[in-house]
N, CA, C and O atoms as a printed pandas DataFrame, in Angstrom:
     atom_number atom_name residue_name chain_id  residue_number  x_coord  y_coord  z_coord
0              1         N          MET        A               1   19.829   77.345   21.878
1              2        CA          MET        A               1   19.718   75.860   21.501
2              3         C          MET        A               1   18.961   75.066   22.288
3              4         O          MET        A               1   19.154   75.111   23.503
4              5         N          THR        A               2   17.945   74.181   21.737
5              6        CA          THR        A               2   17.099   73.424   23.013
6              7         C          THR        A               2   17.599   71.824   22.983
7              8         O          THR        A               2   17.696   71.078   22.009
8              9         N          HIS        A               3   17.830   71.610   24.147
9             10        CA          HIS        A               3   18.261   70.341   24.547
10            11         C          HIS        A               3   16.745   69.670   25.156
11            12         O          HIS        A               3   15.872   70.399   25.628
12            13         N          PRO        A               4   16.622   68.318   25.066
13            14        CA          PRO        A               4   17.389   67.449   24.409
14            15         C          PRO        A               4   17.079   67.334   22.901
15            16         O          PRO        A               4   15.982   67.495   22.367
16            17         N          LEU        A               5   18.559   66.945   22.166
17            18        CA          LEU        A               5   18.328   66.753   20.681
18            19         C          LEU        A               5   17.822   65.290   20.517
19            20         O          LEU        A               5   18.124   64.466   21.381
20            21         N          PRO        A               6   17.091   64.946   19.483
21            22        CA          PRO        A               6   16.414   63.693   19.533
22            23         C          PRO        A               6   17.368   62.928   18.858
23            24         O          PRO        A               6   18.221   63.425   18.121
24            25         N          VAL        A               7   17.229   61.523   19.126
25            26        CA          VAL        A               7   18.203   60.237   18.584
26            27         C          VAL        A               7   18.062   60.681   17.001
27            28         O          VAL        A               7   16.997   61.111   16.558
28            29         N          GLY        A               8   19.111   60.549   16.290
29            30        CA          GLY        A               8   19.263   60.596   14.834
30            31         C          GLY        A               8   19.762   62.011   14.456
31            32         O          GLY        A               8   20.105   62.259   13.300
32            33         N          THR        A               9   19.795   62.837   15.336
33            34        CA          THR        A               9   20.149   64.102   14.983
34            35         C          THR        A               9   21.754   64.189   14.559
35            36         O          THR        A               9   22.548   63.483   15.181
36            37         N          ARG        A              10   22.215   65.041   13.520
37            38        CA          ARG        A              10   23.527   65.116   13.084
38            39         C          ARG        A              10   23.898   66.054   13.957
39            40         O          ARG        A              10   23.130   66.976   14.229
40            41         N          VAL        A              11   25.216   65.941   14.556
41            42        CA          VAL        A              11   25.846   66.928   15.454
42            43         C          VAL        A              11   27.334   67.153   15.362
43            44         O          VAL        A              11   28.013   66.326   14.753
44            45         N          ARG        A              12   27.810   68.051   15.836
45            46        CA          ARG        A              12   29.404   67.995   15.927
46            47         C          ARG        A              12   29.765   68.631   17.295
47            48         O          ARG        A              12   28.836   69.175   17.892
48            49         N          HIS        A              13   31.028   68.632   17.885
49            50        CA          HIS        A              13   31.526   68.813   19.036
50            51         C          HIS        A              13   32.017   70.244   18.666
51            52         O          HIS        A              13   32.612   70.604   17.650
52            53         N          HIS        A              14   31.506   71.171   20.049
53            54        CA          HIS        A              14   32.202   72.456   19.900
54            55         C          HIS        A              14   33.668   72.835   19.693
55            56         O          HIS        A              14   34.100   73.953   19.414
56            57         N          GLY        A              15   34.341   71.729   19.874
57            58        CA          GLY        A              15   35.822   71.880   19.602
58            59         C          GLY        A              15   36.080   71.471   18.073
59            60         O          GLY        A              15   37.236   71.312   17.682
60            61         N          GLN        A              16   35.164   71.330   17.353
61            62        CA          GLN        A              16   35.159   71.365   15.914
62            63         C          GLN        A              16   34.667   72.511   15.180
63            64         O          GLN        A              16   33.574   72.456   14.617
64            65         N          GLN        A              17   35.424   73.587   15.144
65            66        CA          GLN        A              17   34.856   74.892   14.905
66            67         C          GLN        A              17   35.208   75.087   13.108
67            68         O          GLN        A              17   34.846   76.089   12.491
68            69         N          TRP        A              18   35.780   74.216   12.623
69            70        CA          TRP        A              18   36.217   74.124   11.004
70            71         C          TRP        A              18   34.919   73.962   10.081
71            72         O          TRP        A              18   33.953   73.230   10.295
72            73         N          PRO        A              19   35.103   74.698    9.159
73            74        CA          PRO        A              19   33.909   74.760    8.126
74            75         C          PRO        A              19   33.469   73.133    7.812
75            76         O          PRO        A              19   32.263   72.891    7.864
76            77         N          ALA        A              20   34.226   72.224    7.551
77            78        CA          ALA        A              20   33.641   70.738    7.307
78            79         C          ALA        A              20   32.829   70.164    8.243
79            80         O          ALA        A              20   32.016   69.301    7.910
80            81         N          ALA        A              21   32.978   70.633    9.673
81            82        CA          ALA        A              21   32.017   69.887   10.577
82            83         C          ALA        A              21   30.778   70.641   10.722
83            84         O          ALA        A              21   29.998   70.437   11.652
84            85         N          ARG        A              22   30.607   71.436    9.889
85            86        CA          ARG        A              22   29.057   72.106   10.010
86            87         C          ARG        A              22   27.944   71.073    9.474
87            88         O          ARG        A              22   26.734   71.136    9.693
88            89         N          SER        A              23   28.715   69.995    8.635
89            90        CA          SER        A              23   27.646   68.936    8.337
90            91         C          SER        A              23   27.353   68.000    9.351
91            92         O          SER        A              23   26.393   67.231    9.305
92            93         N          GLY        A              24   28.338   68.074   10.447
93            94        CA          GLY        A              24   28.018   67.134   11.671
94            95         C          GLY        A              24   29.256   65.978   11.332
95            96         O          GLY        A              24   29.571   65.625   10.196
96            97         N          THR        A              25   29.793   65.545   12.451
97            98        CA          THR        A              25   30.835   64.590   12.623
98            99         C          THR        A              25   30.464   63.581   13.548
99           100         O          THR        A              25   31.378   62.943   14.069
100          101         N          ALA        A              26   29.138   63.286   13.887
101          102        CA          ALA        A              26   28.531   62.356   14.534
102          103         C          ALA        A              26   27.045   62.320   14.637
103          104         O          ALA        A              26   26.427   63.357   14.394
104          105         N          THR        A              27   26.391   61.210   14.978
105          106        CA          THR        A              27   24.891   61.159   15.041
106          107         C          THR        A              27   24.481   60.644   16.739
107          108         O          THR        A              27   25.142   59.866   17.427
108          109         N          VAL        A              28   23.341   61.268   17.083
109          110        CA          VAL        A              28   23.164   60.940   18.352
110          111         C          VAL        A              28   22.317   59.659   18.246
111          112         O          VAL        A              28   21.410   59.477   17.434
112          113         N          ARG        A              29   22.783   58.728   19.265
113          114        CA          ARG        A              29   22.134   57.614   19.452
114          115         C          ARG        A              29   21.301   57.174   20.778
115          116         O          ARG        A              29   20.491   56.267   20.970
116          117         N          GLU        A              30   21.761   58.049   21.498
117          118        CA          GLU        A              30   21.073   57.737   23.046
118          119         C          GLU        A              30   20.950   59.282   23.571
119          120         O          GLU        A              30   21.617   60.195   23.085
120          121         N          VAL        A              31   20.109   59.429   24.513
121          122        CA          VAL        A              31   20.026   60.704   25.496
122          123         C          VAL        A              31   19.866   60.189   26.879
123          124         O          VAL        A              31   19.313   59.121   27.144
124          125         N          GLN        A              32   20.389   61.022   27.764
125          126        CA          GLN        A              32   20.206   60.505   28.881
126          127         C          GLN        A              32   20.166   62.172   29.675
127          128         O          GLN        A              32   20.996   63.016   29.336
128          129         N          GLY        A              33   19.202   62.444   30.640
129          130        CA          GLY        A              33   19.168   63.521   31.347
130          131         C          GLY        A              33   17.587   63.918   31.378
131          132         O          GLY        A              33   16.712   63.326   30.748
132          133         N          PRO        A              34   17.429   64.854   32.096
133          134        CA          PRO        A              34   18.345   66.185   32.530
134          135         C          PRO        A              34   18.978   65.326   33.918
135          136         O          PRO        A              34   18.504   64.470   34.664
136          137         N          LEU        A              35   20.265   66.020   33.835
137          138        CA          LEU        A              35   21.041   65.664   34.825
138          139         C          LEU        A              35   20.797   66.614   35.864
139          140         O          LEU        A              35   19.923   67.470   35.724
140          141         N          TYR        A              36   21.674   66.515   37.152
141          142        CA          TYR        A              36   21.281   67.231   38.376
142          143         C          TYR        A              36   21.566   68.893   38.058
143          144         O          TYR        A              36   20.994   69.763   38.715
144          145         N          ASP        A              37   22.393   69.162   37.114
145          146        CA          ASP        A              37   22.707   70.460   36.731
146          147         C          ASP        A              37   21.903   70.740   35.432
147          148         O          ASP        A              37   22.409   71.615   34.730
148          149         N          GLY        A              38   20.873   70.239   35.012
149          150        CA          GLY        A              38   19.848   70.582   33.736
150          151         C          GLY        A              38   20.614   70.296   32.539
151          152         O          GLY        A              38   20.134   70.813   31.531
152          153         N          THR        A              39   21.830   69.517   32.340
153          154        CA          THR        A              39   22.508   69.320   31.316
154          155         C          THR        A              39   22.094   67.784   30.751
155          156         O          THR        A              39   21.698   66.928   31.543
156          157         N          TYR        A              40   22.190   67.586   29.682
157          158        CA          TYR        A              40   22.216   66.052   29.149
158          159         C          TYR        A              40   23.435   65.520   28.460
159          160         O          TYR        A              40   24.370   66.247   28.125
160          161         N          GLU        A              41   23.397   64.291   28.268
161          162        CA          GLU        A              41   24.635   63.612   28.007
162          163         C          GLU        A              41   24.093   62.813   26.691
163          164         O          GLU        A              41   23.043   62.175   26.763
164          165         N          TYR        A              42   24.867   62.876   25.466
165          166        CA          TYR        A              42   24.486   62.290   24.337
166          167         C          TYR        A              42   25.456   61.190   23.997
167          168         O          TYR        A              42   26.665   61.373   23.850
168          169         N          ARG        A              43   24.794   59.948   23.873
169          170        CA          ARG        A              43   25.667   58.932   23.342
170          171         C          ARG        A              43   25.615   59.069   21.582
171          172         O          ARG        A              43   24.653   59.111   20.814
172          173         N          VAL        A              44   26.807   59.107   21.387
173          174        CA          VAL        A              44   26.957   59.499   19.771
174          175         C          VAL        A              44   28.097   58.343   19.098
175          176         O          VAL        A              44   29.061   57.735   19.563
176          177         N          ASP        A              45   27.460   58.400   17.824
177          178        CA          ASP        A              45   28.573   57.525   16.930
178          179         C          ASP        A              45   29.382   58.780   16.192
179          180         O          ASP        A              45   28.895   59.400   15.247
180          181         N          ALA        A              46   30.692   59.062   16.766
181          182        CA          ALA        A              46   31.556   59.822   16.169
182          183         C          ALA        A              46   32.664   59.297   15.248
183          184         O          ALA        A              46   33.006   58.115   15.225
184          185         N          THR        A              47   33.164   60.202   14.540
185          186        CA          THR        A              47   34.403   59.814   13.474
186          187         C          THR        A              47   35.620   59.250   14.216
187          188         O          THR        A              47   35.810   59.498   15.406
188          189         N          GLU        A              48   36.393   58.526   13.524
189          190        CA          GLU        A              48   37.561   57.798   13.924
190          191         C          GLU        A              48   38.410   58.967   14.187
191          192         O          GLU        A              48   38.848   59.021   15.337
192          193         N          ASP        A              49   38.710   59.817   13.470
193          194        CA          ASP        A              49   39.485   61.109   13.533
194          195         C          ASP        A              49   38.888   62.393   13.730
195          196         O          ASP        A              49   38.418   63.075   12.819
196          197         N          PHE        A              50   38.914   62.703   14.923
197          198        CA          PHE        A              50   38.211   63.923   15.524
198          199         C          PHE        A              50   38.449   65.110   14.554
199          200         O          PHE        A              50   37.545   65.910   14.313
200          201         N          SER        A              51   39.816   65.221   13.941
201          202        CA          SER        A              51   40.149   66.459   13.415
202          203         C          SER        A              51   39.748   66.281   11.948
203          204         O          SER        A              51   40.282   67.147   11.255
204          205         N          ARG        A              52   39.008   65.468   11.281
205          206        CA          ARG        A              52   38.568   65.463    9.937
206          207         C          ARG        A              52   37.083   65.256    9.818
207          208         O          ARG        A              52   36.359   64.955   10.767
208          209         N          ARG        A              53   36.692   65.437    8.599
209          210        CA          ARG        A              53   35.083   65.511    8.252
210          211         C          ARG        A              53   34.882   63.695    8.209
211          212         O          ARG        A              53   35.853   62.944    8.110
212          213         N          SER        A              54   33.821   63.334    8.279
213          214        CA          SER        A              54   33.510   62.086    8.154
214          215         C          SER        A              54   33.042   61.770    6.968
215          216         O          SER        A              54   32.339   62.562    6.339
216          217         N          GLY        A              55   33.392   60.489    6.477
217          218        CA          GLY        A              55   33.440   59.962    5.038
218          219         C          GLY        A              55   33.693   58.717    5.176
219          220         O          GLY        A              55   33.711   58.161    6.274
220          221         N          PRO        A              56   33.980   57.977    3.754
221          222        CA          PRO        A              56   34.241   56.524    3.848
222          223         C          PRO        A              56   35.586   56.268    4.381
223          224         O          PRO        A              56   35.874   55.185    4.891
224          225         N          ASP        A              57   36.514   57.359    4.260
225          226        CA          ASP        A              57   37.586   57.082    5.008
226          227         C          ASP        A              57   37.958   57.732    6.388
227          228         O          ASP        A              57   39.087   57.916    6.841
228          229         N          ASN        A              58   36.823   58.015    6.912
229          230        CA          ASN        A              58   36.850   58.522    8.384
230          231         C          ASN        A              58   35.456   58.051    8.885
231          232         O          ASN        A              58   34.605   58.928    9.033
232          233         N          PRO        A              59   35.144   56.823    9.149
233          234        CA          PRO        A              59   33.703   56.566    9.288
234          235         C          PRO        A              59   33.330   56.947   10.931
235          236         O          PRO        A              59   34.236   57.223   11.717
236          237         N          GLU        A              60   32.054   56.927   11.298
237          238        CA          GLU        A              60   31.616   57.318   12.396
238          239         C          GLU        A              60   31.550   56.037   13.113
239          240         O          GLU        A              60   30.410   55.575   13.147
240          241         N          THR        A              61   32.539   55.268   13.751
241          242        CA          THR        A              61   32.432   54.307   14.471
242          243         C          THR        A              61   32.982   54.126   15.727
243          244         O          THR        A              61   33.223   53.031   16.235
244          245         N          GLN        A              62   33.239   55.548   16.373
245          246        CA          GLN        A              62   33.650   55.727   17.546
246          247         C          GLN        A              62   31.996   56.008   18.624
247          248         O          GLN        A              62   31.116   56.864   18.541
248          249         N          ASP        A              63   32.188   54.874   19.522
249          250        CA          ASP        A              63   30.718   55.055   20.358
250          251         C          ASP        A              63   31.529   55.855   21.509
251          252         O          ASP        A              63   32.606   55.441   21.938
252          253         N          THR        A              64   30.948   56.965   21.938
253          254        CA          THR        A              64   31.212   57.837   22.832
254          255         C          THR        A              64   30.052   58.849   23.406
255          256         O          THR        A              64   28.968   58.996   22.841
256          257         N          TRP        A              65   30.460   59.559   24.672
257          258        CA          TRP        A              65   29.316   60.298   25.001
258          259         C          TRP        A              65   29.786   61.735   24.976
259          260         O          TRP        A              65   30.942   62.007   25.300
260          261         N          TRP        A              66   28.960   62.623   24.615
261          262        CA          TRP        A              66   29.355   64.318   24.603
262          263         C          TRP        A              66   28.228   64.946   25.404
263          264         O          TRP        A              66   27.040   64.672   25.231
264          265         N          SER        A              67   28.708   65.831   26.314
265          266        CA          SER        A              67   27.912   66.676   27.089
266          267         C          SER        A              67   27.061   67.525   26.260
267          268         O          SER        A              67   27.463   67.970   25.185
268          269         N          SER        A              68   25.836   67.777   26.750
269          270        CA          SER        A              68   24.900   69.032   25.973
270          271         C          SER        A              68   25.772   70.142   25.885
271          272         O          SER        A              68   25.782   70.774   24.829
272          273         N          THR        A              69   26.526   70.493   26.846
273          274        CA          THR        A              69   27.474   72.031   26.734
274          275         C          THR        A              69   28.426   72.035   25.619
275          276         O          THR        A              69   29.000   73.056   25.242
276          277         N          ALA        A              70   28.633   70.526   24.940
277          278        CA          ALA        A              70   29.671   70.743   23.904
278          279         C          ALA        A              70   29.233   69.922   22.627
279          280         O          ALA        A              70   30.007   69.397   21.826
280          281         N          THR        A              71   27.690   69.903   22.575
281          282        CA          THR        A              71   27.211   69.298   21.435
282          283         C          THR        A              71   26.215   70.391   20.434
283          284         O          THR        A              71   25.182   70.897   20.872
284          285         N          ILE        A              72   26.708   70.618   19.122
285          286        CA          ILE        A              72   25.935   71.465   18.753
286          287         C          ILE        A              72   25.148   70.800   17.271
287          288         O          ILE        A              72   25.817   70.144   16.472
288          289         N          PRO        A              73   24.181   70.977   17.125
289          290        CA          PRO        A              73   23.511   70.516   16.082
290          291         C          PRO        A              73   24.113   70.807   14.847
291          292         O          PRO        A              73   24.551   71.953   14.744
292          293         N          ALA        A              74   24.275   69.887   13.668
293          294        CA          ALA        A              74   24.795   70.210   12.429
294          295         C          ALA        A              74   24.003   71.314   11.687
295          296         O          ALA        A              74   22.831   71.494   12.019
296          297         N          GLU        A              75   24.482   71.968   10.837
297          298        CA          GLU        A              75   23.915   73.119   10.287
298          299         C          GLU        A              75   23.557   72.668    8.842
299          300         O          GLU        A              75   22.833   73.414    8.183
300          301         N          GLU        A              76   23.950   71.655    8.367
301          302        CA          GLU        A              76   23.408   71.177    7.220
302          303         C          GLU        A              76   23.236   69.335    7.058
303          304         O          GLU        A              76   23.772   68.481    7.764
304          305         N          THR        A              77   22.512   69.180    6.143
305          306        CA          THR        A              77   22.044   67.623    6.215
306          307         C          THR        A              77   23.120   66.970    5.191
307          308         O          THR        A              77   23.503   67.528    4.162
308          309         N          ARG        A              78   23.496   65.838    5.592
309          310        CA          ARG        A              78   24.426   65.186    4.593
310          311         C          ARG        A              78   24.025   64.739    3.202
311          312         O          ARG        A              78   24.855   64.216    2.458
C-alpha cells in the first residue's frame, strides 16, 4: 500500500475487518507527514459508531486522526 493517501480517499481502520467496512467508514480530509518514522497521520471524518457501516443512521461526523499504519483504502466506491 502506498502512502500518503490523497485527500478525499475512502478508507477504513484496520480494526474494521467486517465486510461492510470494505466500502469505507471514513474519508481522508488532511494528511501530515512523513513523520520521523516514515508514517503519515490522516485526519478523517469517521462514522459516529465505529462498529457499524456508514449511512444516514451512522453519519461520518467524527473528526479524528488515524495513523497510516492503521488506515486502509476502501475496496469499493460508495
